C-alpha positions, 0 to 999 in steps of 0.5 A, spaced: 243 634 699 241 629 704 244 626 711 251 626 712 253 629 706 249 635 708 252 635 715 259 635 713 258 640 708 255 645 713 261 644 718 265 646 712 261 652 711 262 654 718 269 652 718 270 657 712 266 663 716 271 662 722 277 662 717 279 655 719 281 654 711 284 647 712 278 644 716 273 647 711 277 644 706 277 637 710 269 637 710 268 639 703 272 633 701 268 629 705 262 632 702 264 631 695 265 623 697 258 623 700 255 626 694 252 624 687 257 624 682 253 630 678 249 633 683 249 641 684 251 640 691 257 636 689 259 642 684 258 647 690 263 643 694 268 642 689 268 650 687 269 651 695 275 646 695 278 649 689 278 656 692 281 653 698 286 648 696 293 650 696 296 645 691 294 649 684 294 642 680 289 639 685 285 646 685 284 646 678 282 639 678 276 641 683 274 647 679 274 644 672 270 638 675 265 643 678 265 647 671 263 641 668 258 639 672 255 646 672 255 646 665 251 640 664 246 643 668 241 647 665 238 650 672 245 653 673 245 660 675 250 664 671 253 667 677 255 660 680 259 658 673 262 665 674 265 664 681 268 658 678 271 662 672 274 667 677 277 662 682 280 658 676 283 665 674 286 666 680 289 660 681 292 661 674 294 668 676 298 665 682 302 660 677 303 666 673 299 663 667 297 670 665 294 668 658 290 662 661 288 667 667 285 672 662 281 667 658 278 665 665 277 672 667 273 673 660 269 667 661 267 670 668 265 677 665 261 673 660 257 669 665 256 676 669 253 679 663 248 673 662 246 673 669 243 680 668 245 683 674 250 688 672 250 694 668 254 695 662 258 700 666 259 695 671 261 690 666 266 694 663 269 696 670 270 689 671 274 688 665 278 694 666 280 692 673 282 685 671 286 687 665 290 692 671 290 686 675 293 682 670 298 688 667 301 688 675 302 681 675 305 680 668 310 686 670 310 686 677 318 687 677 317 694 674 312 697 679 314 701 685 309 700 691 306 707 689 305 705 682 301 699 684 297 702 689 295 707 684 293 702 679 289 698 684 286 704 687 279 702 683 280 695 686 281 697 693 275 702 693 270 696 690 273 691 695 272 696 701 264 697 698 263 690 699 265 690 706 261 695 708 
């Protein structure tokens, strides 16, 4: 990243860290406009935009463009692509498109596996947690809060571990 694009991108990162999502989104949009069309940095900015964009159609557009850039770059870390797939799955989950969400969660775990950072047990646990999450969303009218709390128990535990 060079010059203006880098400064704007860093401002977006700072705003994101402070929880100022609208401001961060604005800066990432400016960075995308200033970056080369197929650059790794552009993919990174698009990925962040997709995670922050409240309009699901715009979010999907950003994330698919990021995925296309990452996929054509042989130096892309599988975990970067994994993050894009996770964000796409989350957008489709919010839209109640469960089959598409399931496909992107599956792609995410495949990338996690390719990264070599995770054990078989961790990968299996990730698959199970995503299936539980999808099951809850697909059947949200059938579960009480206690049922959901019990089903999400392992997910909450993982999230608490990440915060420590």
